C-alpha positions as CSV (number, residue, x, y, z in Angstrom):
1,M,-0.1,-0.1,0.1
2,T,2.8,2.3,0.7
3,T,4.4,1.9,-2.7
4,N,1.3,2.8,-4.2
5,A,0.8,5.9,-2.2
6,N,4.7,7.0,-3.3
7,S,3.8,6.7,-6.9
8,E,0.7,8.7,-6.6
9,Q,2.8,11.6,-4.8
10,A,5.5,11.4,-7.7
11,A,3.0,11.6,-10.5
12,G,1.4,14.6,-9.0
13,N,4.6,16.5,-8.9
14,P,5.7,18.9,-11.5
15,E,9.1,18.4,-10.7
16,A,8.8,15.1,-11.9
17,G,10.1,15.6,-15.5
18,D,7.0,14.8,-16.8
19,G,6.9,18.3,-18.8
20,A,4.1,19.7,-16.9
21,A,5.7,22.3,-15.4
22,H,6.0,24.4,-18.5
23,E,2.4,24.1,-19.2
24,A,1.5,25.6,-16.2
25,H,0.0,28.9,-17.5
26,G,-2.0,27.1,-20.3
27,F,-2.7,29.1,-23.6
28,R,-1.4,32.6,-23.9
29,R,-2.5,34.8,-27.0
30,K,-0.2,36.1,-29.0
31,M,-0.8,39.1,-31.3
32,V,1.3,41.7,-33.8
33,G,0.6,45.2,-33.8
34,K,1.5,48.7,-33.9
35,V,2.7,50.7,-31.0
36,I,0.7,53.9,-31.0
37,S,1.7,55.7,-28.0
38,A,4.9,55.3,-25.6
39,K,4.3,58.4,-23.3
40,M,3.8,56.5,-20.1
41,T,6.4,54.8,-18.2
42,K,6.9,51.1,-18.4
43,T,3.8,50.9,-20.7
44,V,3.2,51.0,-24.4
45,V,-0.3,51.2,-26.1
46,V,-0.4,48.7,-29.0
47,E,-3.1,48.7,-31.7
48,V,-3.7,45.1,-33.4
49,V,-5.8,45.0,-36.6
50,T,-7.6,41.9,-37.6
51,H,-9.6,41.3,-40.7
52,S,-12.8,39.1,-40.6
53,R,-15.3,38.1,-43.3
54,D,-18.5,39.3,-42.7
55,P,-21.1,36.5,-42.5
56,L,-23.7,37.9,-44.9
57,Y,-21.7,39.9,-47.5
58,G,-18.6,38.0,-47.7
59,K,-16.7,41.5,-47.8
60,Y,-13.6,41.5,-45.5
61,V,-14.0,43.8,-42.3
62,R,-11.2,45.4,-40.8
63,S,-11.4,45.9,-36.9
64,R,-9.1,47.4,-34.2
65,S,-8.5,46.8,-30.8
66,R,-5.8,48.8,-28.5
67,Y,-4.0,47.2,-25.6
68,K,-1.8,48.7,-23.2
69,A,1.5,46.3,-22.6
70,H,4.1,46.3,-20.2
71,D,7.4,47.4,-21.5
72,E,9.9,47.0,-19.0
73,K,12.8,48.9,-20.4
74,G,10.9,51.5,-22.4
75,Q,12.8,50.6,-25.3
76,Y,9.8,50.7,-28.0
77,K,8.6,53.7,-29.6
78,A,5.8,54.7,-31.4
79,G,5.4,53.3,-35.0
80,D,7.7,50.2,-34.1
81,Q,5.7,46.9,-34.6
82,V,5.8,44.6,-31.8
83,E,4.7,41.1,-30.6
84,I,2.4,41.3,-27.5
85,Q,1.5,38.2,-25.3
86,E,-1.2,37.7,-22.7
87,H,0.2,38.1,-19.1
88,R,-1.2,38.2,-15.6
89,P,-3.0,41.4,-14.9
90,I,-0.2,44.0,-14.0
91,S,-2.1,47.0,-13.7
92,R,-5.8,47.9,-13.7
93,D,-5.7,48.0,-17.6
94,K,-2.4,46.1,-18.4
95,R,-3.1,42.4,-19.3
96,F,-0.3,41.9,-22.0
97,A,3.5,42.2,-22.1
98,V,5.8,42.8,-25.0
99,V,7.5,39.9,-26.2
100,R,9.8,40.9,-29.3
101,L,10.5,43.8,-31.8
102,V,9.0,42.8,-35.2
103,K,9.9,45.8,-37.0
104,K,11.8,49.1,-35.9
105,F,9.8,52.2,-37.3
106,V,12.3,54.4,-39.9
107,E,11.2,58.0,-40.2
108,E,11.9,59.1,-43.6
């Protein structure tokens, strides 16, 4: 009976090497968008544009959403294209964090 109890404890342990420790957060959305504002400290506003097809007419409709994302070092500027990922709530409005820079904005 004691060997059975020990095996159950080992099976529930995420440190046992079964790879469950890496999947602790579940699925987190990733989106690519453009930095609209970088005027706040450690925060950027990212606008994500999505295209979806209208169910009745079949026309592609563009919709945009703006998200506040955490930028720890303040390295992203307005115009940069970045990838954001869902994160635990950081503040009242911030639920995303900037993962990487996709394309740097170049003024002409």
